[in-house]
N, C-alpha and C positions, 0 to 999 in steps of 0.2 A: 122735041129742043125745036129750038129756035134756029133756023137755018143762019143764020149769020155770026150766033155767040156761044151754040152748041151747049145752053143750056136746059132743062126740062123747062116743061111749060108748067103753068100755074098750076092747071086743074091737074096737073099728073103727082108734082108736088102737095098738092091738100088733098088727094087720096091717098099719098104716101101717109103724110100725119094723120089722117082720120084711120087709116091699118095703122098704124102705130098706136095711134091713142085708142081704138079697141084693146089691142094686144097690150096694152098698160092699162088701161081697164079689166080686164081680167085677170091679168098677174095683181092688183091691188086686190080685186075680189078676194080670190084666192089668200090672200096674205092675211086680208079681213076676215075672214073663214078661219084660219087657223089662228090669226091673232083673238076670232071669240073663242073659241074651243081652248086658247091658253086662259083667257082671263076667265071663262067660265071653271076651268078647274081650280084654278088659284080663288074663286068665290069659295067653289066646295068644302075647299082644303082652309080657308080661312074661316068657314062656319064650322068646319069639323073642329079645329085647334079655341073656337069662341066657344063649345060644350063643353070642352073637354074644361077649359081653362075655370068655366062656370061650375064644373063637379070637384075641382080644386078649392076654388072659393068657399063652397059649402062645407067641404071637409075641414077648411082651413078654420072657419066658422066654430062648427062641431069640435074641433082641439079646444079654440079660445074659451066656448062656454067650459069646457072639460075642465082645463086649466084654471079658471076663475074659480071652479069650485074646489079644487084640489087647493089654492094657495089660502081660499077663504076658512078650508076646513086646518089650513097648519098654523094660524095665527096662533092657537093656542098649544104649540110641540114647542119641545125645548131643541134648542138651534145645538148645533157639533163645539162652538166657540164655549157656551154655556156648561155645556157637559164636562169638557176639559177644563175649564177654571174648575170647576164642584172636586173633578180627581184629583187635578193639583192641589187644591187646599187638604183636600181628606190624603193625598199621601206626604201631604209636609206635616199633618198631624197623628199620625197611626201609628200606635207601637211597634215595635217590632217584638219578634217571640224572646231574645235575646232581653231585652229592655223589661220585658214583663219579669223573664224568670230571674232576674237578678231583683226587681223591685217584691217580688214574692218572695224568695228568700230573706230578702229585709226584716219582711213585715212579720217572717216565720221566726225569724231570730227575737225581734223586737219583742214579742210575743210570748217566745219563750222564758228572757229576761224576766218580764210585768208576771209570768204565773210565778217563776221562782221566789220572786219578791213577796209576794201574795200568798206562796208556799212558807216561806220564811217565818212572817208574820202570823199565821194559824199556829207553827209547829208552838212559836214564842205564846201565844195564847195558847194553848191546851197547855204548855207545862207553868205557865204562872197560876193556870185556873186548878192544874192537881197540886201545882206547891202548894195553894191554901185551902187545897182540899176539899174542893167547890165538886171536882170529879174524881171518880178511883181508874184504878192502871186500864181495867177493863174498858170504860170510855177513852182511854187516853189511844187503848191500838182500836179499837173502832173508829174513831175519827181518822189515825195515820192509814189506814186502812183505803178509804176514803180518798186519799188526798191526789194527785196528780202525782208528782215524785214520790214514790213510797219508798221509807226509812226502811 
């Protein structure tokens, strides 16, 4: 210190600053070392993530290829909407058992009426032929046994 002012001498201040500078340098070196360790760990982690993303990308590429094959194979397949439309058309034109039973009963009745008319014509013809002595009584009986509605 200077005797008059009581302040330290420049050399002492300089030595103290240098000592402080060395101490700060050591602290920064330790911080740099820790920072480098952290940066190295981040770098290793980033490389690991990159490898995993590359593997995921490869899997997606394979899936896209497989999906493309499936899509191209489906081009000739029938869609759900198409099937539903066809089923609806089929249901609207499909006959029910009751409807079919009624129609068959009507057809059976019509066939019976027509057969009876033909039977009457046959009887009339047999009677005419018998009256004109073209056929005898035995022939009349034989014809009458053949008919659907025997007398």
